[in-house]
Phi, psi and omega in degrees: 000135176285162181301314180299319181293321182295317180295330180280342178283343179284120180292141180256124182292143176287159183214153170234171176254141176245110181055036179088354183255135177288140181227120179283147174220166175269132178305137181098349179286150168280166175304313180301318181297318178297318177299311177296318180297334177273000173101358178269109183257355174220137183220011172202168173235161177284152181295318176263117178093348175057040180276143183290146179219149175210230174277132178239295184270326180076005183234009173090010183269327191264342181067017181282340185261027183301136173219173172252129186240113180053043176086350183264113184280157173076030176271134181280117183295335179281354178247339182273125177280139176295137174231145179300130174092350178293151183250115181249136174237147182235177173113195185294149172094353177290341180258016178290000000 
């Protein structure tokens, strides 16, 4: 097998961007699952007290995991399935 053939046989993990940085994910993962799998357990802070927040309930009830997805604010990362090429931003203001 040639080197070029071997390189093309390696599957390339799909990725989306989080605050401008690429993040690979497993197809079927939610944004929250991909973030936690990458070691990121908090990605925003509360308006009052600036306390860190990430996944809490994991089923869309608590709103602790809010992110902005492709310009749409207030999306629950535990409910949104990751798609290649999506742009995710985190941080303050996602709970407005």
